[in-house]
C-alpha positions as CSV (number, residue, x, y, z in Angstrom):
1,M,6.6,-19.3,15.9
2,N,5.3,-16.0,17.4
3,H,8.0,-13.6,18.4
4,Q,7.0,-11.7,21.5
5,L,8.6,-8.2,21.8
6,S,10.6,-7.5,24.9
7,F,10.2,-4.2,26.7
8,A,13.5,-3.0,25.2
9,D,12.3,-3.9,21.6
10,S,9.0,-2.2,22.2
11,E,10.7,1.0,23.4
12,Y,13.2,1.0,20.6
13,Q,10.5,0.5,18.0
14,N,9.0,3.8,18.8
15,K,12.2,5.7,18.8
16,R,13.8,4.6,15.5
17,R,13.8,7.0,12.6
18,Q,11.4,6.6,9.8
19,T,12.8,5.6,6.4
20,R,12.2,7.8,3.3
21,K,9.9,5.0,2.1
22,E,7.8,5.1,5.3
23,K,7.6,8.9,5.2
24,F,6.5,8.8,1.5
25,L,3.9,6.1,2.0
26,G,2.5,7.9,5.1
27,R,2.3,11.2,3.2
28,M,0.6,9.5,0.3
29,E,-1.9,7.9,2.6
30,M,-2.8,11.3,4.1
31,L,-3.1,13.2,0.8
32,M,-5.0,10.8,-1.5
33,P,-8.8,10.2,-1.0
34,W,-8.3,6.4,-1.3
35,S,-11.7,5.3,-0.1
36,R,-13.5,7.6,-2.5
37,L,-11.3,6.4,-5.4
38,E,-11.8,2.8,-4.5
39,A,-15.6,3.3,-4.3
40,L,-15.6,4.8,-7.8
41,I,-13.5,2.0,-9.3
42,E,-14.9,-1.0,-7.4
43,P,-18.0,-1.6,-9.6
44,H,-15.7,-1.9,-12.7
45,Y,-12.9,-3.9,-11.1
46,P,-12.8,-7.6,-11.9
47,K,-14.3,-10.0,-9.4
48,A,-12.9,-13.4,-8.3
49,G,-14.5,-16.3,-10.1
50,N,-13.2,-17.2,-13.5
51,G,-9.4,-17.6,-13.8
52,R,-6.8,-16.2,-11.5
53,R,-8.0,-14.2,-8.5
54,P,-7.3,-10.4,-9.0
55,Y,-5.0,-8.5,-6.7
56,P,-6.8,-6.4,-4.1
57,L,-8.1,-3.1,-5.5
58,A,-6.4,-1.0,-2.9
59,T,-3.0,-2.5,-3.8
60,M,-3.5,-2.1,-7.5
61,L,-4.7,1.5,-7.2
62,R,-1.6,2.5,-5.2
63,I,0.7,0.7,-7.7
64,H,-1.0,2.5,-10.6
65,C,-0.6,5.9,-9.0
66,M,3.0,5.3,-8.3
67,Q,3.6,4.1,-11.8
68,Q,2.1,7.4,-13.2
69,W,3.9,9.7,-10.8
70,Y,7.4,8.1,-11.3
71,N,7.0,6.9,-14.9
72,M,7.7,3.3,-14.0
73,S,6.9,0.1,-15.9
74,D,5.0,-2.9,-14.5
75,P,8.2,-4.9,-13.9
76,A,9.8,-1.9,-12.1
77,M,6.9,-1.9,-9.6
């Protein structure tokens, strides 16, 4: 079922405060050269074919960076 936003919902969506998580992810998106890093890693990243399909490279790169910055384990992510 598609939920169509009303005019009030649309107006409210633009005025709500950003969460700390949204601010952090937005800042991380601006500061890191993601496309250059992905281009560098992509030739070595596993391809779909044999076995389970790998997670998208962009997702795994961001998870890896956050693990290093915050000293988190795989289950914590």
